[in-house]
C-alpha positions in Angstrom: 53.8 135.7 147.5 55.3 133.2 145.0 55.9 133.8 141.3 57.4 132.4 138.2 56.9 132.1 134.5 53.3 130.9 135.2 52.4 134.1 137.1 52.3 135.2 140.7 50.2 134.2 143.6 50.2 136.5 146.7 48.2 136.6 150.0 47.6 139.6 152.3 46.3 143.1 152.0 45.8 144.0 148.4 44.3 146.8 146.3 41.3 145.4 144.5 41.6 144.7 140.8 39.4 147.6 139.8 41.5 150.0 141.8 44.7 148.4 140.4 43.5 149.2 136.9 42.2 152.7 137.5 44.9 154.0 139.8 48.0 151.8 140.0 48.0 151.3 136.2 46.8 154.9 135.5 43.7 154.1 133.3 42.2 157.1 135.2 44.2 160.1 133.9 44.5 161.5 137.4 45.2 158.0 139.0 41.9 158.3 141.1 42.5 161.4 143.1 42.4 161.2 146.9 40.3 164.4 146.9 36.6 163.8 147.6 35.6 166.1 144.8 37.2 163.7 142.2 37.6 160.3 143.9 34.3 160.1 145.6 33.5 156.8 143.9 36.5 155.1 145.3 35.4 153.2 148.4 31.7 153.5 147.6 31.1 152.3 144.1 33.9 149.8 144.5 36.1 148.7 147.4 39.6 150.1 147.6 41.5 147.3 149.4 40.9 143.8 150.7 42.5 142.3 153.8 43.5 138.6 153.9 42.9 138.2 150.2 44.5 135.7 147.8 45.4 137.1 144.4 46.7 135.7 141.1 48.2 137.7 138.3 49.5 136.1 135.1 49.7 136.3 131.3 48.1 134.2 128.5 50.1 135.2 125.4 49.9 139.0 125.6 46.7 139.1 127.7 47.2 139.8 131.4 44.6 138.1 133.7 43.9 138.4 137.4 41.7 136.8 140.0 41.2 137.7 143.7 39.2 136.1 146.5 38.6 137.1 150.1 36.3 135.4 152.7 35.1 136.1 156.2 36.9 139.3 157.1 35.5 142.3 159.0 31.9 141.8 158.1 32.6 140.6 154.6 31.1 137.1 153.9 33.1 136.8 150.7 34.4 138.8 147.8 35.6 137.7 144.4 36.9 139.6 141.4 38.4 139.0 137.9 40.2 141.2 135.4 41.8 141.1 131.9 44.0 143.6 130.1 44.3 143.2 126.4 46.8 145.2 124.3 45.9 146.0 120.7 48.7 148.1 119.2 48.6 151.5 120.9 45.3 150.7 122.6 45.0 148.9 125.9 41.6 147.5 126.9 40.9 146.6 130.5 37.9 144.7 131.9 37.1 143.9 135.6 34.2 142.7 137.7 33.9 142.6 141.5 31.2 141.1 143.7 31.1 141.7 147.5 28.8 140.1 150.0 28.2 141.2 153.6 25.6 140.0 156.0 22.9 142.2 154.4 24.3 143.8 151.3 25.6 142.8 147.9 27.7 145.2 145.8 28.5 144.4 142.2 30.8 146.6 140.1 31.9 146.2 136.5 34.6 148.2 134.7 35.5 148.8 131.0 38.6 151.0 130.6 40.4 152.1 127.4 43.8 153.8 127.1 45.3 154.9 123.8 48.9 156.1 123.6 50.1 158.1 120.6 53.7 158.0 119.3 54.2 161.5 120.9 53.6 160.1 124.3 50.2 161.8 124.7 47.5 159.3 126.0 43.7 159.4 126.0 41.9 157.6 128.9 38.2 156.6 128.9 36.2 154.3 131.1 32.8 153.4 132.5 32.2 152.0 135.9 28.8 150.4 136.5 27.9 149.5 140.1 24.8 148.4 142.1 24.3 147.9 145.8 21.4 145.8 147.0 20.3 145.2 150.5 19.6 148.0 153.0 19.5 150.5 150.1 19.1 149.5 146.5 21.3 152.0 144.6 22.7 152.0 141.1 25.5 154.2 139.8 26.8 154.7 136.3 30.1 156.6 136.1 31.8 157.8 132.8 35.2 159.4 132.5 37.3 160.9 129.8 40.9 162.2 130.3 44.1 163.2 128.6 47.7 163.1 129.7 50.1 165.3 127.6 53.9 165.4 128.2 55.0 169.0 127.4 58.6 168.2 128.1 60.6 165.5 129.8 59.9 167.1 133.1 56.5 168.8 132.7 53.2 167.0 132.2 49.6 168.3 131.8 46.6 166.2 132.9 42.9 166.8 132.4 39.8 164.7 133.2 36.0 165.0 133.2 33.6 162.8 135.1 29.8 162.2 134.9 28.0 160.0 137.4 24.3 159.1 137.4 22.7 157.6 140.5 19.3 156.0 141.1 18.0 155.0 144.5 14.9 156.6 146.1 15.0 159.1 143.3 17.8 160.1 140.9 20.7 162.4 140.8 24.0 163.1 139.0 27.4 164.6 139.5 29.6 166.4 137.0 33.2 167.1 137.7 36.4 168.1 135.9 40.0 168.7 136.9 43.2 169.9 135.4 46.7 169.4 136.8 50.2 170.5 135.8 53.1 168.4 137.2 56.8 169.0 137.2 59.3 166.2 137.9 62.1 167.0 140.3 63.5 163.5 139.8 62.1 160.1 138.5 60.1 159.7 141.7 59.5 163.2 143.1 57.1 165.8 141.7 55.5 169.1 142.4 52.0 169.9 141.0 49.2 172.4 140.9 45.6 171.2 140.5 42.2 172.8 140.0 38.7 171.2 139.9 35.0 172.0 139.8 32.0 169.9 140.5 28.2 170.2 140.4 25.5 167.9 141.8 21.8 167.5 141.5 19.1 165.3 143.1 20.0 162.6 145.5 23.7 163.2 144.8 23.5 166.4 146.9 23.5 164.3 150.1 26.6 162.5 149.0 28.4 165.8 148.3 27.7 167.4 151.7 28.3 166.9 155.3 25.0 165.8 157.0 25.4 168.7 159.5 25.4 171.4 156.7 22.4 173.7 157.3 22.4 174.7 153.6 23.9 172.0 151.4 25.7 173.3 148.3 25.3 172.0 144.8 28.6 173.2 143.4 32.2 173.5 144.5 35.6 174.6 143.2 39.0 173.9 144.7 42.7 174.5 144.0 45.7 172.8 145.4 49.4 172.6 145.2 51.5 169.7 146.4 54.5 167.5 146.5 54.5 163.8 145.6 57.1 161.2 146.2 56.7 157.6 145.0 58.3 155.0 147.3 
């Protein structure tokens, strides 16, 4: 990459702009969990990464803007996306749109994300992700999320988030999910945590929630995890 006061241009393997907003910039209160119960929309309703892509990030006054383009890579005819992040006092407003074309499918995804940070350090996170796949299967998804991050002490932070997704294809369905997490900082980059979540599905979303080999697909699931995180 190459950067200066005008911004930065880089080429290679990048997170997409939607994922950059939700996870890397933490507009999702849980940073888009890797657990299928919570991060199922990552990789289906929008693409997680792009190979051999060209990306620009820069600022116009206080507004951050971004553009990314990829062409002819692993079945992708072309992909292009744009984003803007607008700060308004304690409120940050993020917008992004991505369009992907393959030989027989088109996927369009649009994001509106809000994050408000109080003087205490507590932040409220809300966003909607609207996506539509057309081609082999015409499917439309509408995802809504609301989350809170609350620092209890310099080392301890509580997280909570709820998700609602409505799907339409050959029929309709929905998924409700919520999660809570407590995290303790061992250092600036190392954490231990405990997390619990619960999800329910209905209609066509049941198939997305279950392995195709399940003899009796389930419509609800709860899980608990403990873990160790280190940021490199």
